[in-house]
C-alpha positions in Angstrom: 0.0 0.0 0.0 1.3 3.5 -0.8 1.6 6.2 1.9 0.3 9.7 1.4 0.4 13.0 3.2 -3.0 14.6 2.9 -3.3 18.3 3.7 -6.7 19.6 4.8 -7.8 23.2 5.4 -10.5 24.1 8.0 -11.0 27.8 7.7 -13.1 27.9 10.8 -10.7 25.6 12.7 -11.1 21.8 13.4 -12.7 20.9 16.7 -13.1 17.3 17.7 -14.8 16.8 21.1 -12.8 14.8 23.7 -15.8 12.7 24.6 -17.9 9.9 23.0 -19.0 12.2 20.2 -15.4 12.8 19.2 -14.6 9.1 19.3 -17.7 8.3 17.2 -16.7 11.0 14.7 -13.2 9.5 14.3 -14.6 6.0 14.0 -17.0 7.2 11.2 -13.9 8.4 9.3 -12.2 5.0 9.8 -15.3 3.2 8.6 -15.8 5.6 5.6 -12.2 5.2 4.6 -12.4 1.4 4.7 -15.1 1.5 2.0 -12.3 2.7 -0.3 -9.4 0.5 1.0 -7.9 3.6 2.7 -6.3 3.6 6.2 -5.9 6.7 8.3 -2.6 6.3 10.2 -2.4 9.5 12.1 -2.6 13.3 11.8 -0.8 16.5 12.8 -2.8 19.7 13.5 -1.5 23.2 13.2 -1.6 25.3 16.4 -4.5 27.4 15.0 -6.4 24.1 14.2 -7.0 25.4 10.6 -4.7 22.9 8.8 -4.2 19.2 9.3 -1.5 17.0 7.8 -2.7 13.4 7.8 -0.8 10.3 7.0 -2.8 7.8 5.0 -2.2 4.4 3.4 -4.2 3.7 0.2 -4.1 2.3 -3.3 -4.1 5.7 -5.1 -4.8 9.5 -4.7 -8.2 8.9 -6.3 -9.1 6.4 -3.5 -8.0 9.0 -0.9 -10.2 11.6 -2.6 -13.2 9.2 -2.8 -12.8 8.4 0.9 -12.8 12.1 1.7 -16.0 12.6 -0.2 -17.5 9.7 1.8 -16.4 11.1 5.1 -17.1 14.7 4.3 -13.6 15.9 4.9 -11.9 18.5 2.7 -8.7 17.7 0.7 -6.3 20.5 -0.1 -3.4 18.5 -1.4 -2.3 14.8 -1.6 1.4 14.0 -1.8 2.9 10.5 -2.1 5.6 10.1 0.6 8.1 7.6 1.8 9.7 7.3 5.3 13.0 8.9 5.9 14.4 8.9 9.4 17.7 9.4 11.1 18.1 5.6 11.5 18.1 5.0 7.7 21.9 4.5 7.5 22.3 2.2 10.4 
């Protein structure tokens, strides 16, 4: 499976409640992604909560976009990425 960095913009800021509603919201994303053979690995959120950088595994950028339509999430940019870490040369 290919790994992607998915950038999302939330002009009003992203707010996910830290209760059962937030957990259900995240599980809905996971379930919607699964319909397109896409896996949400994890995300980073900017300090102002207006941009997220999400790591996804999926078969193609088109599958990532289709999953976003299903889950109702915006997509600003999709970039194929590979892991590079400081332990690469050891």
